[in-house]
N, C-alpha and C positions, 0 to 999 in steps of 0.2 A: 529415321536416325536424327537426333538432334545434333546441330553443329557445335562443337567444342571451340570456346574462345580461348585463345592462347594470351595469357597475361604474363608480361615480363616484369620482373622485379629488379631494378638497377639502383645504383648507389655505391659510394665508396665503402672501403672496408670498415666493418664494425658500424654499419648504419641500419641494422636490424633487418636485412633482406630476407635471410633464412628463417628468422623467427616469424616474420609477418607471413611468408609462404607457407610455412607449416600450419599457422593458425588459421589463415583463409581456407587452406584445403580442408582442414578438419572441419570447420565450420560450414563449409559448403559440401561436404561430403564427396570430395574428389581427390585428385593426387597433385603432387608437385614434383618438379625436377630439381634435384639438387645439384649444387655447383660443382661440375666435374674438375674445373681448374683448381680448386682449393683441395680437392681430394688428391690430386696428383702432386701438387705443390707440396703438401704434408708428407705423402708417401715418399716423395724424393727428396725430403728435407730441404726444401726451398732450392734445389739445383735443377733448373729447367734449361733446356737448349732452345734455339729459336726454332726448330723443327717442331718442338712440343707443342708450341702455341697453336699451330694449324691443327694438330691432332687434337688439342683440346676443344677447339671450336667445332670440329667434325663430331666429336663424340658427344658433346653437349646437345648438338642438333639431332643426332640418331637417338639420344635419350629421350628427347622432347617427342619425337616421331613415335617411339615405342609406346610412351606414356599415354599418348592420345587414345590409344585403345582402352585404356583404364579410366580415363577422365570423364567426369559427368559435368557437363555444362561449361565448366572452365578447366584450364590447365595452367598451374602456376608455375612459372619458369624462373627459378632462382639464378638469375643471370642470363646474359645472351653473349653471342660471339662479339658483340659490340664492346663488351668488358675484355674479352680476351684479345681484341685488336689493341685497346688501349694499353694493355700490359705488355704486348709485343712491342709496340713504339717505346714505352717507358724503360723496358729492360733492355732492348736490342737496338733501338733507334730506327726500326723499320717494321713493316707488316707485309706478310706474304699476300700477293694478290688474291689468292684463293681465300685467306682470311678476311681480307677486305670484302669480298663478295658475300661471305658468311655474315659479316657484321651489318649488312645492308638488309638482312633478313627483317621481314615485318612482322608486327604482333597486333592483336586486335586492340590491345591497350597496354601502356606501360606505367607501373607505378614507381616513381623516383623517391627513393627513401632520403630524406634530409639527414645532413650530418649534425643534428641537433641533439643526439643522445650521447651519453657519455662514450668515449673511445675506449675500447677494451683491447688491451694488448695481449696476445696470445702466444707470442714469440714467433708468429708467421707474418705479422702484419708490419706495415710501415709506421705511420703515425698519423695524428689528427690533421696535420697540414696536407700530406699526401691524399687523405681521404677527402679533404675539401678540393683539392685539384681533381680528382676523379669526379666528384659530384658535378663541378663546373663543366668538366668535359663532355659528360653523359648528357647533361641538360642542354648544352649547345647542339650536340649530335642529334638529340630528339627534335629540337627546334628546327634544325636543318632538314631532317628527314620528312617533317611534316606529319609524322605519326602521332596519334593521340597519347597524351600522357598526363598524369596527375601527380603533384608533389605531395607526398605525405609526410607529415611532420608530427613532432610531439611525442608523448608517450604511446606505448603500444596500444592501447584501447582507442585512442584518438585516431591512430592510423588505421585501426581495423575498421572504425566506423566510417572513415573517409573512403576507404577502399570499397566497403560494401555499398555506400551510396553512389560512388561512381560506376560501379558494376551493376547497379540498379537491382540489388537483391534484398535491400532492408537490412536492418539491424536486429530483427527479432529472432 
């Protein structure tokens, strides 16, 4: 059985994470895990409680574990509990210890999506300044953790090429 590499996609709001995850999964004939926090945020019309954030982190990890059985070579994770912990701190000024533990979860590689594409307001997002704050926080957390990561920048095709090169799967 081939080991599946878990690849995290991180970045601020409207930085292209979901699009990149979907395209990479399709190109590499594998699966990706969608962002549960976003799903719940929309379902609840942006009304979350502090306790919801731990639930989001736990469900995100559960979805990753379930998706591993269907993954081929790579599993692309559209966000991680690190992002959920950031939102907990931003929204409530604190993070549950259990969520902090989930936020330390390691990935084989992280793709940090730069906030250099147009910000798209969909009614559930903050703004471009908040997106930059997120980006900076995730970058610092990745550096502190020592986990390998690559900054992906520019238009989608350039991001795809960068990701495929760093994952060592070629662009053909």
